[in-house]
C-alpha positions in Angstrom: 3.4 107.2 -94.2 2.1 103.8 -93.8 -0.1 101.9 -95.9 -2.9 99.6 -94.5 -5.3 97.5 -96.6 -8.5 96.1 -94.9 -10.2 93.6 -97.6 -13.9 93.5 -96.8 -16.6 96.4 -96.6 -18.4 94.6 -93.9 -18.8 95.4 -90.3 -15.7 94.3 -89.1 -13.6 95.6 -91.9 -15.5 99.5 -91.9 -15.3 99.5 -88.1 -11.6 98.2 -88.1 -10.8 101.1 -90.5 -12.8 103.7 -88.4 -10.9 102.8 -84.8 -7.8 102.6 -86.9 -7.9 106.4 -88.0 -9.0 107.1 -84.1 -6.0 105.5 -82.8 -3.2 105.6 -85.2 -0.3 108.0 -83.5 0.8 109.2 -87.1 -0.7 109.7 -90.5 -1.5 106.6 -92.3 -3.3 105.6 -95.8 -6.0 103.4 -95.2 -7.7 101.4 -97.9 -10.6 99.3 -98.3 -11.3 96.7 -100.8 -14.4 94.8 -101.5 -15.0 92.7 -104.4 -19.0 93.5 -104.4 -20.3 96.8 -105.6 -21.3 98.3 -102.4 -20.5 98.2 -98.6 -22.5 96.3 -96.4 -21.1 92.7 -96.7 -23.7 90.4 -94.7 -25.3 93.6 -93.7 -26.3 94.9 -96.9 -29.7 96.9 -97.9 -30.8 96.8 -101.3 -33.3 99.9 -102.9 -35.7 99.6 -105.3 -34.9 100.8 -109.2 -38.0 102.8 -109.1 -37.5 104.4 -105.8 -34.7 104.6 -103.7 -36.4 105.2 -100.5 -38.0 102.2 -100.8 -35.4 99.4 -99.4 -35.0 96.2 -97.7 -32.3 94.1 -95.8 -30.9 91.5 -97.3 -28.7 90.6 -94.5 -29.1 91.2 -91.2 -32.6 92.3 -89.9 -31.9 94.0 -86.8 -29.3 94.2 -84.0 -29.7 92.5 -80.3 -27.7 94.2 -77.8 -27.3 91.4 -74.9 -26.9 92.7 -71.0 -23.6 91.3 -71.2 -22.3 93.4 -74.3 -24.4 96.5 -73.1 -21.8 96.7 -70.9 -18.5 96.0 -72.8 -19.8 97.9 -76.3 -22.4 100.3 -74.7 -20.5 103.3 -75.9 -20.8 102.1 -80.0 -24.3 101.5 -79.2 -24.6 105.1 -77.9 -23.0 106.8 -80.3 -25.3 104.9 -83.5 -28.4 106.2 -81.4 -27.4 109.4 -81.0 -26.9 109.9 -84.3 -30.0 108.5 -85.4 -28.4 105.4 -87.4 -29.8 103.0 -84.9 -33.3 103.2 -83.0 -35.1 101.0 -80.9 -37.0 98.1 -82.5 -40.9 98.5 -81.3 -42.6 97.0 -84.2 -43.8 93.7 -83.4 -41.8 90.5 -84.4 -43.8 87.6 -84.1 -41.7 84.6 -82.9 -38.9 86.5 -81.4 -37.4 85.1 -78.5 -36.2 87.6 -76.2 -34.0 87.2 -73.0 -34.0 89.1 -69.9 -32.1 92.3 -70.3 -31.9 92.4 -74.5 -32.5 95.4 -76.4 -33.5 95.1 -80.2 -32.6 98.1 -82.4 -33.1 98.7 -86.2 -31.6 101.0 -88.4 -34.0 103.5 -90.4 -31.8 103.7 -93.2 -31.2 100.4 -93.7 -28.7 98.3 -92.0 -26.0 99.2 -94.1 -26.2 102.7 -93.1 -23.9 101.6 -90.3 -21.3 100.1 -92.4 -21.4 103.3 -94.3 -21.1 105.8 -91.5 -17.9 103.7 -90.0 -16.4 103.9 -93.6 -17.1 107.7 -93.6 -15.8 108.0 -90.4 -12.3 106.2 -91.5 -11.7 108.5 -94.2 -10.2 105.4 -95.9 -9.8 105.3 -99.5 -12.8 102.8 -100.4 -12.7 100.5 -103.7 -15.3 98.5 -105.1 -15.1 95.5 -107.7 -11.7 95.0 -106.1 -11.3 91.2 -105.8 -8.0 90.0 -104.3 -6.4 87.2 -105.7 -2.6 87.3 -104.7 -0.7 88.4 -101.6 2.9 88.0 -101.9 5.6 89.2 -99.8 8.0 91.9 -101.5 10.7 93.7 -99.8 9.1 93.5 -96.3 5.7 94.5 -97.5 2.4 92.7 -99.0 1.9 93.1 -102.8 -1.6 92.9 -103.1 -3.0 91.7 -106.9 -6.7 91.9 -107.8 -8.5 90.5 -110.7 -8.1 93.9 -112.7 -5.4 96.4 -112.5 -2.0 96.5 -111.4 -0.8 94.9 -107.9 -0.4 97.6 -104.8 2.0 97.3 -102.0 0.9 97.9 -98.3 2.7 97.8 -94.5 -0.1 96.4 -93.3 -3.0 94.0 -94.4 -6.2 93.3 -92.5 -8.7 90.1 -94.4 -12.2 90.4 -92.9 -13.8 88.5 -95.7 -15.0 85.2 -95.2 -12.6 82.3 -94.3 -13.0 80.1 -97.4 -12.1 83.0 -99.6 -9.0 83.8 -97.5 -7.8 80.1 -98.1 -8.3 80.2 -101.6 -6.0 83.5 -102.2 -2.9 82.8 -104.2 0.8 83.9 -103.9 3.3 83.8 -100.9 0.2 83.9 -98.6 -0.5 80.0 -99.5 2.8 78.9 -97.8 3.2 81.3 -94.9 0.1 80.2 -93.3 1.2 77.6 -91.0 -0.4 73.9 -90.6 -1.8 74.9 -87.3 -3.3 78.4 -88.6 -4.5 76.2 -91.7 -6.3 73.8 -89.2 -7.8 76.5 -87.8 -9.2 78.4 -90.7 -10.3 75.2 -92.2 -12.4 74.6 -88.9 -14.4 77.3 -90.0 -18.0 76.6 -91.3 -21.1 78.6 -92.1 -24.7 78.2 -92.9 -26.0 79.0 -96.4 -29.4 80.8 -97.2 -30.9 82.9 -100.0 -32.7 86.1 -99.4 -35.6 87.5 -101.3 -36.7 91.4 -101.6 -39.5 92.6 -103.1 -40.6 96.0 -103.7 -44.0 97.2 -104.3 -45.6 100.2 -106.2 -46.9 103.2 -103.6 -50.3 102.6 -101.9 -50.1 98.6 -102.1 -51.4 97.2 -99.1 -50.0 94.2 -97.3 -52.5 93.6 -94.5 -50.7 91.8 -91.8 -50.6 92.4 -88.0 -46.8 92.1 -87.9 -43.8 93.9 -88.9 -41.9 90.4 -89.0 -42.6 87.1 -88.5 -40.6 83.7 -87.7 -41.9 81.0 -89.3 -41.5 77.3 -88.3 -43.6 75.3 -90.5 -42.3 75.9 -93.9 -39.2 74.1 -95.2 -38.5 77.3 -97.5 -38.8 80.3 -95.5 -37.7 80.8 -92.0 -38.3 84.6 -91.6 -40.5 87.7 -93.2 -40.3 91.0 -92.9 -42.3 94.0 -94.1 -39.2 96.1 -94.1 -40.9 99.7 -94.0 -43.2 98.6 -91.3 -40.2 97.4 -88.9 -38.7 100.8 -89.5 -41.9 102.4 -88.4 -42.1 104.3 -91.8 -45.6 104.9 -93.3 -45.6 107.0 -96.7 -48.2 107.2 -99.6 -45.1 108.4 -101.6 -43.3 105.2 -101.1 -44.3 101.3 -101.8 -44.0 98.7 -99.2 -41.0 96.2 -99.2 -40.8 92.8 -98.2 -37.9 90.5 -97.5 -38.0 87.0 -97.3 -34.9 84.5 -95.3 -35.1 81.4 -96.5 -34.3 78.3 -94.1 -30.8 76.9 -94.1 -31.9 73.5 -95.7 -33.1 75.1 -98.7 -30.1 77.3 -98.9 -28.0 74.2 -99.1 -30.0 72.3 -101.2 -30.3 75.0 -104.2 -26.7 76.7 -103.3 -25.2 75.8 -106.8 -28.6 76.5 -108.5 -29.6 79.5 -110.5 -30.5 82.2 -108.5 -33.7 83.0 -111.0 -34.8 79.3 -110.2 -34.6 79.7 -106.5 -36.4 83.3 -106.9 -39.5 81.7 -108.0 -39.6 78.6 -105.5 -39.1 81.3 -102.8 -41.9 83.2 -104.3 -44.1 80.3 -104.6 -43.9 79.5 -101.0 -44.2 83.0 -99.9 -48.2 82.7 -101.7 -48.6 79.9 -99.7 -47.9 82.0 -96.7 -49.2 85.3 -97.7 -52.5 84.6 -99.8 -53.5 87.2 -102.4 -50.1 88.8 -102.2 -49.9 91.4 -104.9 -46.9 90.9 -107.6 -44.0 93.5 -106.6 -42.7 96.0 -109.3 -39.6 94.6 -108.6 -37.1 92.1 -106.7 -33.9 91.2 -105.2 -32.5 87.9 -104.6 -29.3 87.5 -102.9 -27.6 84.2 -102.5 -25.6 83.9 -99.3 -23.1 81.2 -99.6 -21.5 82.1 -96.3 -24.4 83.4 -94.4 -23.6 82.9 -90.7 -20.7 81.1 -88.9 -22.0 77.8 -87.5 -18.5 76.7 -86.2 -15.7 79.8 -85.1 -12.2 79.4 -85.5 -10.6 77.3 -82.7 -8.3 78.8 -80.5 -9.3 82.6 -81.7 -10.1 85.5 -80.0 -11.3 87.5 -82.4 -8.4 87.8 -84.9 -5.9 85.4 -86.1 -2.2 86.9 -86.7 -1.0 84.7 -89.9 2.5 86.7 -90.2 4.1 89.2 -88.0 6.2 91.3 -89.8 5.0 92.9 -91.9 2.1 92.5 -90.2 -0.7 90.1 -91.7 -3.9 89.6 -89.7 -7.5 88.0 -90.4 -11.0 89.4 -88.6 -14.1 88.9 -88.8 -17.0 87.0 -87.1 -15.2 83.5 -88.1 -13.1 84.6 -85.3 -15.9 85.3 -82.9 -19.4 84.8 -83.8 -22.3 86.0 -86.0 -23.5 89.3 -84.6 -23.0 92.9 -84.4 -21.1 92.6 -81.1 -19.0 89.8 -82.6 -17.7 92.0 -85.1 -17.2 94.8 -82.6 -15.2 92.2 -80.7 -13.0 91.1 -83.7 -12.6 95.1 -85.2 -11.3 95.7 -81.7 -9.2 92.8 -81.8 -10.1 92.3 -78.2 -11.5 89.1 -76.7 -14.5 88.2 -74.5 -11.9 87.1 -71.5 -8.9 88.8 -69.8 -6.6 85.9 -70.1 -7.2 86.1 -74.1 -4.5 87.1 -76.7 -3.6 90.6 -77.4 -5.5 92.8 -79.7 -4.4 92.9 -83.4 -5.4 96.8 -83.4 -2.7 97.9 -80.8 0.1 95.9 -82.6 -0.6 97.9 -85.6 -1.0 101.4 -83.6 2.2 100.4 -81.8 3.9 99.7 -85.0 2.8 102.7 -86.8 3.9 104.6 -83.4 7.5 103.3 -83.6 8.1 102.5 -87.4 9.2 99.4 -86.1 8.2 95.8 -85.9 4.9 94.3 -84.8 5.2 92.3 -81.7 6.6 89.1 -82.1 4.4 85.9 -83.4 1.7 84.6 -80.9 2.4 81.2 -79.6 0.9 78.4 -81.2 -2.4 77.6 -81.4 -1.9 74.5 -79.7 -0.6 76.3 -76.6 -3.5 78.9 -76.4 -6.6 78.1 -74.5 -9.8 78.6 -76.1 -12.0 81.0 -74.8 -15.0 81.7 -77.2 -18.1 82.5 -75.3 -21.2 81.6 -77.7 -23.7 84.5 -77.1 -27.0 84.1 -79.3 -27.8 87.4 -80.6 
């Protein structure tokens, strides 16, 4: 049985696992490793330590489907809507820019419920606290080492973590990445920011007319959401929850500061925007060193094949764009334009089908035309 490892339990990794389980022509052992303690990646949801029903989305707040992607990815939206994992966002979000044909959705159980759904569908062996440190080539297999425990061997490896973490990997992978590929990977850039979640006692009132608000006049805070209100959840047994996302300049300036220090500064600015805000019973501050991709890898079409045999591929929003549809595009390995490169998922399933070699290495990046269409979401 072929062994496939997907590194990263965010949206791209979880959906890739689900699609591979669905499309693989023969039984395959799927493993998903993530260095964090839970799934979600940058679509993570935090829970109050006092009431697990009180949650905040520390990453993506809602999902925007554009008219373009409504045609290409409709089946993904339909499935999630039919299961109740997604619902239309009807609560008022002040300052949100809407384009004609856009539809916004929220996740009633938290944005990470999407990732948990795909991981469940995949049937993968999901392991947390697995931080990959080395990838070596051993007898036509990938030997993957992590911080703790013995190394394991896989026939195929899919890397979906942030690109800087890929470039930090030790072992044979460092020498197998070509100069052209390294330039592509090094061209990727990210924004940085903090997210602060606040949990309140049941019965607490946060008297504002909106469920979310974009802030344009504060050097620290960019977005505030009353998360339970965003999800249309009003309950006398569940206290309100609030999440703050900082501006990128604040995130960059305080990137190497202690999280506790940044949290105090954010809370001070929040009190200035919402005077009289009660003190929360619990907080959760998240530093997003790699928040959103500001520059995607050049000459890529949702993925970058690092090695053809055994198969080693990179995926994620670094090869498309930082939104839900970008991750779908990468997970499918497809591209925006008919002339783009072949998918990475099809080579995997073909390899599994014939138990032979994956397709030959794609043309050098300098010979391939870049066709990255940036769609705001």
